[in-house]
C-alpha positions, 0 to 999 in steps of 0.5 A, spaced: 698 371 251 697 370 258 692 373 262 692 376 269 690 373 275 684 377 276 682 375 269 683 368 271 679 369 277 673 372 273 673 367 268 672 361 273 666 365 276 663 365 269 656 361 269 659 357 262 666 356 266 662 353 272 658 348 268 663 346 263 667 344 270 661 341 273 661 337 266 668 335 266 667 332 274 661 328 272 665 325 266 671 323 271 666 320 276 662 316 271 669 313 268 671 312 275 664 308 277 665 304 271 672 302 273 670 301 280 664 296 278 667 293 272 669 285 273 676 285 276 678 279 271 677 284 265 683 287 267 688 282 265 685 282 258 690 285 253 684 289 250 682 292 257 689 294 258 690 298 252 683 301 253 685 302 260 691 306 258 687 311 254 682 312 259 687 314 264 690 319 260 683 321 258 681 322 266 688 326 267 686 330 262 679 331 265 682 332 272 687 338 269 681 342 265 677 341 271 682 343 277 687 348 273 688 354 277 692 360 276 699 358 278 698 351 273 696 356 268 702 360 268 707 354 269 704 352 262 704 358 259 711 359 260 713 352 258 709 354 251 712 360 250 719 357 251 717 351 247 715 356 241 722 360 242 726 354 241 722 352 234 
């Protein structure tokens, strides 16, 4: 099920959408701040490397959810529908 571009724009203007997107941006900024202020020597430790890989994926997810636009939404809907047709 897809929505129209107008519906998407209306969703972006909802107060709850704005608050959630601000929350996502804040979480991403907090994560970036942790990276920037961490001890550079920690990057070499195996535990840190594994955690960092997970955090990078988390950060990318936050960015996607925070910055999705209608074009990206439609691309993902099309991809999802194609995948469902193959199942």
